[in-house]
Each structure stands twice: as structure tokens, then as C-alpha cells.
N, C-alpha and C positions, 0 to 999 in steps of 0.2 A: 445354654444357647448354642445352636449349631451354626457353622459358617454358611450353610445353605439358606438360613433365614435372612441373609443379607444380600441375596442375589439382586435385589432392586437397588442396592447401593452403587454408586459409581466405583466400579472395581479398581480402575486405575488409581483412583483417589486414595485407596487403602494400601495399595501395593507399591506405589512410587513415592519414595521418601522425598525426592527432590521436587515434586510438583503436587503438593497436597491440596492446592486450591485452584490451580489454573484450569482444570477441566470441569469444574462445577460452579464457576462463579463468573462475575462480571468485573471488568477492570474499573478501578476508581478513576475519576477525572484527573488527568495529569496536571490540570491547571489549579487544582486544589492544593494550596500550600501544605496542608496537613498530610496530603498523600505523598509529597516529594521529600519531606523531612526524614532524616534518619531516626531510628529509634533512640539512639544515644542522644540526639539533640533534644528529645522530649524528656529524657530521664535525668540528665545532669545539667548543672549550671555551666556558665561560660568558663569559670576558673577550673572546675573539675574536667570540663571538656578538653581544655588545653593539656592538662596533666595526662588524661587518658590517651590523647593523640600522640603526645610525646612518648609515652610508654609503648604505645602500639608501634611507633616507628622503631624504637629500640629493640623490641621483642619480635617484630615481624608478624604481628597478629592484627586482626581488625580492632578498631577503637572500642567497640562494645565489649569485645572479649577482654581487652586490657582493663576497661573500667570495672568489669565483673571481678577480675583477678585482684584489683586494687581495693575492692570493697566499696567503690563509689556507687555501685548499683547492685541489686540482688537479682537472683534468678527469678524470684517471684515477680519482681517489678518488670523484668523483661517479658515474662509470659503475659502479664496484664496489659502492657503496652501493645504487644503484638495482637492480643485478642481484640483490643479496641480498634486497631488498624484494619484488621481483616473481618471485622464483624462477628467475632467469636466470643467465647466466654472463658475467662481464666478459672482454673480449678487447682486446688492443692492436693486433691485426693486424700484429704485427711480424715474424712468421715467414712461412711460405708463405701467399700471399693466397688467399682462397676464390674459387670460381667464382660470379659474379653471375648470377642467374636473371632477366635482363631484356634487352631490346633495347638495345644500346649507343647507338642513335640517341635513346633516351629518357633519356639520362644527366642532363640538366638537371632533368627531373621527379623522377627518383630522388633527386638531390641536394637538391631542395627539400623532398621528403617526409621525408628522413632515415630511411627504413626500406626494406628490400629483402629479397627471398628470396635465399639463397645455398646453395652446397654447400660446407661446411667440410671441410678435409682430414682432420679427426679426427671431428667430430660429425655429418658428413653434412648432410642437408637441415636448414636452420635459418632463423630469421628474425633479421636483423641490424638493430639500431636504434641511432641516435646522437642522442638528444634534447639540446637545450640545457638550461641549468639550470632555467629556468622550466618547461619541459615535463617535465623529470625530477621536479621537485617534484609536478607534477600527476599524473603516473603513479604516484608513490609514494603520494600521498594517495588515489588511486582504489582501491588495495588489491586489485587483481585479480591472480591468479596463473594460470599455465597449468594446464589440466586434464590428468589422466593420459592419455597417448597423443597429446597435441598436440605440435607441433614445438617443439624447444628454442629459447629466445630468447637471443641474444647481444647484449650491450650494449657499445658502444665510444664513443670520444670523437668529437665532430664533426670534429676535425682528422684523425683516423685514417680516418673515413668518407670525407672529401673526398679523402685520398690514395688510398684504394681506388678511388673513382670515376675519378680521373685515370689510374690505371694500367689499369683495366678498359676505359675508353672513350677511350683516348688518340687514336685516329684521328678519332673523332667530335668530340672536344674541339678538336683542331686545325682540323678542317673548319668547325666552328661559330664559331670565333673568328678564325683567321688569314685565312680567305678570305671572311669575312662582307661586308666593304665591297666587295670586288671582285665578289662574287656579287650583292649587292642593289643597289649603285649603282656600276656599273663605270666610269661617266664621272668619278667622284670618287676613283678609286683610281690609285695610281702603279705598279700591278703590271705594266703593259704595257711590256715591254722594248723593243719597236719604237718606241713613243712616246718613251721615254727616249733611244734612239739617235738618232732624228730630231731631238730637241731639242738634243742635244749637237752634232750636225752643223750645225744652223742657227746655233747660237751661234758655233762656230768659223768658219763661212763669213762671218758678219757681221763678226767681228773681222778676218778676212783682207781683206774688202772695205774696211773702215775703214782698215786699214793701207795698202792699195794706193792708196786715194783720197788719203790724206795724203802718202804718200811718193813716189808715181809718177804720180798723176792730175793732170789740168788744174786750174788755179786755181779755176775755178767749182765743181768737184766737191769740192775741199777746203773751199770756203766753205759749200757745202750741208751737208757732214758736220759742219763746225764749228758751224753754226747749230743742227742737230739736237741735238748734244751740249750746246750752250749752253742750249737750252730745257730739256733734261732736268736739267742741273745746277741751273738756276734754280728749277725746281719742287722739286727735292730740298732746296735751301737754304731756300726760302720756307716749306715745311711745318715744317722744324725750327726756324726762327727764330720762326714763329708759335707753335709749341708752347712755346718758351722764354719768350715774352712772356705766355703764359697762366698763370694761377695757379688751377688747379682745386681746389675744396674737396673734402674726403673725402666719400664716400657716407655717407648717414645709417645709423645702427645702431639696432636695436631690442633693448634690454637683455633678456637671457634668464637666468632662473635655471637652475641645473644640471638640474632636472627637465624643463626645456623645451628643452634643447639636443638637436639631432638626433644620430643615430649618425653617426660620422665614420670613414671608411676612409682609411688612409694607404698609398699604393702606392710601393714603392721597387724599381726594377729594378736589380739588382746583377750585375756580372760582373768577377771578379778584383779585388774590393774588400776583401780581408782586412785591409788596413792601416788602413782608415778606418771599418769597420762598427761597431766598438765605440763610437767617438765619435758616430756617427749614432744608435745606439740610446740612448745616454745623453742626447742632445739630445731625442729623441722622448719619453723618460720624463719630461723636465722640462716638457712642454707643460701649460699650464693648461687642462685639459679632463677631465671625469669619466672615470676609467679604464674604467668599465663601459660607456661609450658610445663607446669607441675600439677600432678594430681596425687592426692593422699587418700588411701583407702584404709580405714580403721575397721577391722573385721572382728566382730563380737559374737559370742554365743547368745542365743535368745534369752537364756536364764541368767543374764549378768546385768541387772538393772543398775547396780552401783557404778560400774564403769561407764555405762551409757549416761548416767546422770552427771558424772564427772566431766565427760566430754561436752555435754550440753552446757555445763557451767563455764566453759572456756569462751573466750571471745570468738565470735563467728568468723569462719574462714571459708571462703568460697571454694578453696581447693580441697577441702576435707569432705569425704563422704563416708557415712557409717553403713556397713553392710552387716546385717544380722543373719547368721547362718543357723539353720535348724539342727536339732540334735540327731538327725539321721546319720547312720554310719559311725565310724570311729570319731571320738571327740579329741582330735589332735590338731596341732598347729598346721601341718601340711594339708589336712583336709580343708581348713579355713582358707588357706592360701589358694588351693585349687579351685574352691568355689567362688573366689573373688575374681579370678582371671578373666572370665567372660565380660566383666564390667570395666576392664582396664583398656584404655586407649593408647597408652604410652608406647613409644618405640623401644624404650629401655625400662627395665623394672629392677627395683632394689627392695630387699627385705630388711626391715629393722625390727628389733625386739622392743618391748615396752620400756626397758631401762636404758636404752641406747641414747647417746648424745653424739651424733656424727659431727665431725668438724665441718665448718661452713663450706669449704672448697671441695668436699668429697665427690658430689655429683658432677661437678664440672670436670674434675680430673678423670673420672670414669668415662664421661661422654667424649672427652678429647682423646683418651686412650683407645676407646673403641673406634673413633674416627681414624686414628693413625694405623690401627691394626687391619689385618686382612679379614675377609668375610667369615672365616672359621673361628675367629676369636669370639666365643660365645658367652664367656663369663669372666668377671673380675672380682677378686676377693680383696676387700679392704682390711687392714690390720685392726685388731681389737686391743684396746689398751685398758687395763684394769686400774681403777682409781682408788680402791679402798683396801690397799695392802696393809693398812694398819689394823684391820679387823681380825687379828689372830694369825697363828702360824699357817693354818690351812689357806687363808686368803693370800698370804705371802707366797706360799707354794703355788697356788693357782695363778698368781701374777707371773711367776717364773715360767710356768707351763705355757701361758698365753704368749709371753714375749718370745719364747723359743719357737713356738708353733708359727706365729704370724710374722715374725721378723727373721727367722732362720730357715725353718723347714719348708714352709709353703712357697716362699719366693724362690728357693733353690729348685724345688720340683717344677714350678711353673716355668722358670727360665730354661730348664732342661727339656721342656715340652712333654712333661709327664703328667698323668692324671693326679688329681689331689682331692682328698676329702675336704669339702668346703666347711667353713665355720657356719654356725647356725644363723648368723646375722651379717649384715653388710655385704651380702652377695649381690652383685650387679649383673644383670643378664640382658642380652639382646632378646627382644620379645620373640623373634623367629626361632632362636635356639630353645627357649622354653617350650614353644609350641611343638617343635619337631621332636623334642625329647620327651614329650607328654607330661612335662612339669613334675610337680612333687607327688610322691607316693603317699596318699592319705593314711596308709596303714603302717608306715615306717616312722618310728619315733625319733630317728635321727635322719630326717629327710635330706639334710645338707650333705652328709657323707654319701648317701645313696645317689643323690642327683649328680654330685661331682663325678662319680665313676660312670654314671649313665651318659652324661654328656660326652665323656671320653670315648665310650663305646660307640656313640653315634657320630664320631668324627669332629666334635667340637673341642677347641682348646680353651684352657683356663689360664688367666694371668693374674697378677697381683698389682695393686696400686699402693701408694704410700700414705695417703691422707687417712688418719685413723678415726675410729669410733670409740668413744669412752664408754666403758661398761663396768658393772660391778660384779665382784665375785660373791658367791654365797657366803654370808658372814657367819653362819652357824653350821655345826657339823650335820645336823639333821637336814638342812637345806642342801648342803654340799653332797651328802650321801645320796639323797633322792635324785638329784640332778645327775650325778656320776653313774648311778645305777641305770637311769634311763639311757644315758649315752651308751653304756656297754650293751644294753638290750638292743638298742638300735643298730649297733655295729654287728651284733650277732644276726639280726634280721638282714642287714646288708650283705654279710658274708654268705648267709644261706641263699639269698637270691642270686648273688653273683656266681656262686659255685653250683647252681642248679644245672647249668650246661657248661661244664668246664672247657670243652673243646671250642665252643663258640666264643666263650670269654677270652681264651688264649688268642684266638684269631683277631678279636676286636681290640684287645688291649696290647697284645704283643708281650714279649718276654719282659721288657723293662716295666711295662704297666703292671704285669703280674707281680713283679718284685716290689713295686711300690705298694700294691695292695697287701702283700704279706708283711711288709715292714711297717706299715702304718696301722690299719685297722686290726689285722690279725696279730701283728707284733705287739701293739699296745694292750689289746685285750688278753692275748696269751701270756704276756709277761706278768700282768697283774694276777692272773689265775695261777700260773705255774709258780710264781714267787710265793704265794700264800700256801699252796700245797707243799712245796719243798720245805718251807719253814715248819709247818705242822708235822710233816714226816720226819724231819730231823729231830724235833723235840720229842716226838713219840718214841723214835728209835733210841735216842739217848736215854730216855727214862726206862725203857724196857730192856735194852741190850747193850747199852754203852754207846760210845762214839762209833758210828759206822765207818766203813772203809771209804765210802764216797763223800764223807764230810769235807775232806780237803779239796777235791775237785769242785764240790758244790760251793765252797767258800770262794774259790777262785772265780767261778761263774757269777756269784753274787757281786763280788768286788768289781768285775768287769762291767756288769750292768749298772751298778751304782756310779762308778767312775764315769762311764760314758754318758749317763743321764745328767750327772752334775755338770760335766764339761759342756754339754749341749745347752743346758738351761743357763749356765753362766754366760755363754755366748749371747743368748737372747737378752739377758739382763744388761749386758754391756751395750748392746745396740740400742736398748731402750733407755740407757742412762740410769740404770737402777742397780748397779753393782753392790750397793749397800745391803741388798737383800741376799747376796750370795751365801753368807754364813748360815742362813736358815735352810739351805739345801742339805745340810748335814742331817736333817730330820727326814730325808728321803725314804729310808727304810720304813719308818712309821707310816708315811703317806702311801707307800706301796702296799703295806698290809691293809690299810683302810680301802684302797682301791681294789684289792683282791676280794675283800668282803662285799664291796659293791658289785663287783663282777659276778660273784657267786649268787648274790641276790638277783642279778639280772637274768641269769640262766634259769633260776626258779620262776621268776616273773614271766619269762618267755614261755614257759610251759603252760601256765594257767590263765594269764591275762596278757597276751602278746601285744595288744594294741592300746594298753592303758598308758595314758600320758601322765607322768609324775610331774605335778605342777611345782615350779620353782617360784618361791615367794620373793617379790622384789620390793624395794623401798625400805629395807631394814639396814642397808649398808651405810657406813659413815663416809660421805663424800667430802673431799677437801672443799674449803670455801670457794676457791677459784673455779673448781669444776662444778660445784653445786649451784653456782649463781645462774639465774635465768638469763639466757642469751638475749641480747637486744635484737628486736626485729630489724632486718636489713632495710634501710631506706630505699625507696624507688628513685632512680636517677631523675625521673621527671619531676620530682619534688623541687629541684632547683629551678625548673621552668615555672612552676607554680609560684615560687617566691618572687621571681622577676615580674610575673603577671600581677601578683598582688601589690607589689610596690608601684608598678605603673598605674594600676587602677587608683591607688591611694593618691598619687600625684595628680592625676587628672581630676579626681573628685575634689581635691583641695583647691583647684583653680590655679595652682602655681605654674603649671605648664599646660599648653593647649595639646589636644590629641596629635596634631601635626608634628609638634616638637618632640613628643614622646615617640612617635613613629620613627622619626629621624634617628633618635638615640637608640632605638631598638635595632634599626638597620646596622648601625655601627657595631652594636654589641654582637649581632649575628656574624658580621664580618670577622670580628675578633675571635669568636668561637670557632669559625671555620679554620682560621689560621692556626689556632691552638690544637686542632685535631679533635675537637669535640664530635661525638658521633652524629652522623648526618640526621638521624631521626630527631634528636633534640633540637638541632638547628632548624630543621623544617618546621617543628612545632612552634618554636618561637617566631619564626618568620611568618607563619600563618597568623599568629596573634598580631604581628606588626601590620599585616594587611588588614586585619579586622580594625585596628586602631586608625589606620589611614582612611578606611571607609567611613568611620565616624567623623573624621575631620571634614570629609567632603560633604556629608549630610549636614554638618553644622554650617 
């Protein structure tokens, strides 16, 4: 169906989201009581109404939006009530999808408007609208209805409207999100397969040259190679020891009331996570953040019915929206995140993984830290805390790594104003910073590290906060090896992209930023590979020719690396209160050999399947009972008002007190609440109920 076929439609009616009915309808009689009632008055009872109005006052949102967030009313009920009010028809778009009468290239504009012309399989030409609660109340209060002969109006929910847009404009959706970075800033994208193959070839060639120089080369060549390695190891150790000696203070916070908090979007890219999604949603429900200012996007692949079924088995949550992404393009976490962003309304965005359990206060700390910072503070990294250190020596080593990274290195880099490689989860962003930096690279399998440096290149600063996210370490060697190999492959991708234009990179990051890049991504990757090659070269040389002349200096370099790494990780364990794990760090040489093998596999993988995402299996770890317990859902403050209202109604119904006496008692209670500093929104809601009781005494 072409857009020209709708020339006879009221054009303004389709293009103006704020006035979908006023130019093609007649106003209802203002004396009709049904026309003057709010939608929320029709949808909830008096007790729930006072709860919703109290929460609305606390959160700074319209009462209908508060009622929706509290689960007192559903989006479908709001759509049905609005349809009745304006003479339309409610639809869930669950059966055959209508034909959309617009250019798919304009899908983002259609999504923003929330209204579009369609050809319905039953009703024919019609106008489809999907207002949010505030807009629904405005349309209901406006009181206009379609005139005879005008096109029928269909009303649906915003989530159903978004699903229709994704199905209708799938190709345009993929093109606008998956290829955006590659199209607009190709030098910052990892999509170039030839670049990835060249990078893998260079890495393998350098390792072969190092091995040949040590095992079969002349003494002077081994000395040169050893000197270069020694300088690199020294820089790697110095940075980490300096970070261990630093004691950065937390960033300042600007305390915000619930009405001042920005809207927050939580993104969770899930694939085959049916075993853990229930615990994830329980943790998100326990967050200390106004429900009406929170949106949760669960992003799934189309071929993952088990995870989808597990989500549908959970208690309904109006904040949760499932976004199914098609298999087009690379099947990676950053691709899923990028495709979800056009459907995000939040001012702040955070990314969580399936196994995450963020502490309840994390969103509030991040929002208040952003509020206290300047406009160039674009990202905040929360610390990750491993809970299953009992699952073997690799899990204990993983715990020490994370404690050192998130409690020592990253806070020190952030306080020094330096770029830092982000962790893969619990990254909090200003929406504007994500948009201006073009978001995640769908082709990079460590999108976190890549985005951290890209933010710095574009002038954004990254800080750290202190409220942690609990997470599990891979409990088996196979799981650990696959995850570590993916990390190393992603770091190779990131280095290949960053070093594509070295002069430009130097001007954007500066000398200190380049030093951080060398000492973090390049240093960690290089140390794993060089350590493995040197061990193998030493063994081969000893077997064929005896102990080589460079064995002594090599041993010194090894001890320097081991000692620096152990000291750095011990500092992290001390800050996390887990010094009991320090003796396990003596197994560090074995862990480095395993990491070297993972890095070697990463180089090979980069050659023949650069964008393959090595799936990490979650749900196998042994969580402590205290950490594994399902968090209780945080109560809504307005529930206290509901209790007072319920008790008052029970007293009036029993005949023990007249409504007038109850109203007097409520007035006194409101005065006490004001004196005690109770939020004005709660007091206003209870005072409104008092007036309602007083009116009943007058009627009596």
C-alpha cells in the first residue's frame, strides 16, 4: 500500500501526534459526567486511586502513569478506556498485522509520533494510535469524537505499536542500527574482515619471530627481544602498582528527590538464559528507584523460545518490554543493544548481564553522581563483585582479577581523568553520550572496551561509582576458556580499530591516553601471549641446546611480572575484604599459561570468524545462600497511605465513628505528617482523601 492511497485522509491527523482527534471530530458535551472524568477514575477503585495519586505526587508523574507502574491498571485497559471515550476501537495487534501506510525509511518518526495510517485486515483504512498514559488522559479530557464518515480510530498499547513498527520496518531498523557506526564512522568500526585478518596475521607473525629469536637466533637478538619484553612488563607493572598505591575518593553526589530523578532505561541482552532470567528480574524489581521512572528492555534473539517462555512465566511487570531482534548481521550482544536503543526513552541507560544482581541503590547513586558532575561526564562504571569464589581455583583467581580491576585500577584511572576499558556490564551512560559516540559496535565482541576508548576520543569522561553488582565467575575451565578467548579477540579488534589512524588517535587521546591503552588492552593481551611464547621457547631451547644465556634475564622479567601482578591483585582483595584468597595467587603462572592459550586461540579465531560470539553459560555457579536469595520487591511508599485509607473505611463501615469524626482525625494526622517532614506528595494524597470523607459527611 502506497502513501498516495491515503490522500483523502486528514493529513494532519496522521502526522501530528499531539492532536490525533481534534481536526476530524466533534467535541463531546462537557456537561456529560462521563466526558469530564479522568481515565484513572474509570479504571481503579477509590482505595487504589488514593495509592496512585500518592505515588504520583512522590514520583512527579501523572496519576495514571503511577497506577500503571504500580500494576493497578494495565496498558490494555488504558487503551480500551480511551477507545470508549473517543469512539474508537481497542486492538492488541495480536493476530494478522495491518499494512502500515508510510515509508519504512521513516519508521523512527512514526515511532516517535505514536500514530500512523494503516489498512486493517477487517476494518480497512484506519488510524492507529498508541498514546502513553499522560497523552491518553489528555485525549480523553479533550472530549473529541470522530464525525460520521471519518476514518475509524484504533487504539493500542505503546508496546504493541513498537512491535508493529519492528515487524513492518525490519530492514530499515537493521540498517539504521547495525550498520550505523560502520556507515558514519568507518574508521571506528570493526566490521572490516580484511583488517581483522591482517591483525591476526601480524600477531601470529610477531609471536613466531619472538619464538625464533629466542630459540634459534643469535644472542644479541635474544637480548633485544628480552629488552623489549622487559620494558613492556615494567610499564604494565608500574601502572598497576601505582593504582594500588592510590586511594581515590568517590565522586560527589547531588542528592535528588524522587521527583527530580531522571528516567532510567535498563538494557539486558539475553540469549539462552532461561535458567537465570527469573533471578535477574527479581533483582531489578528490588532496585531503589521510582517505578514510573524506570523502563526495562529485555532483548532476545528470535530463535530463543525458552528464554521468552521463562520471561512470560514471571509476574507481569509494566516496566518490562521484550524486544526480539532478527538474525540479520552479527549475532552479538552489542548488536542487540544497538537495535534496542531507538525504543529507549530514558535519559540515563545502564547495561546488565543475565547473571547480574545489582545492589538496590546503584541506579540512584549513578543518577546523583551524574547530576553532580559536569556535562562531559558521559559514563559511570559500577564495580563487579564475584560471589562464587568457592567454585575452584580459576574462580578464585577470577575473583582476584575483578577485585583488582574494579576496586583498584579503574577507579584510579577515572580519578586521573584517563580513558578506561569498561567492564561488560553495569555501565551507566548519559543517553546523549551514547548517541553522540554512536553507541556499541555490533561487530566488536568486547564492545565495552571499545566504547570506553571511543567515548574518550569524542571528549567524554568516564567515572566510577561504589555500589556493586554481584556476578558469577565461570565455574568450569571450558566456560572460562571460551569467555577469556572472546575477551582477547575483542581486545585485538579494538586495538586494530584504534591503531588504524595512529596520528588521529594520538591527537584525540593524548600521550597519557595512549599510555593507558598500551598498559591495559595491549599490555594484558601482550603479556599473556609473550609469557606463553617465552615459556615454550625456554623449554625447547633447554631440551635442544641446554640452558640459554637469556634464561637468567628472562627469569628476572618473569618474577617482576608475577610479583607485580600478585601485589596488584592482593590490593584488590584487601579492598574487597577477601585477603583469605591471596594464597591462591601463587598459582598465577598456571593462570597466565591458560590465558596465553586463550589469547592464541583468539588470534586464530580472529582470522576465520572475527565476529563470532563465544556464549558464556550462566546458572552453573554456586551462589552463597545470602546472595542467591530472591530479593524482596521494594514497597511503594504510598502503601502507607493505602493502609490509613483502608483502616478509615473499616471504621466508617463499622459505624463506630461518623465520617465527620474520621475527617477530623485525618486532618490531625496530616498535620503530624507535615511536622515530621513526610514528603508533600504523601501528605497531599491523604489530605485529598480527608476532603473526600468530609464530603461524605455533608451528603449524609
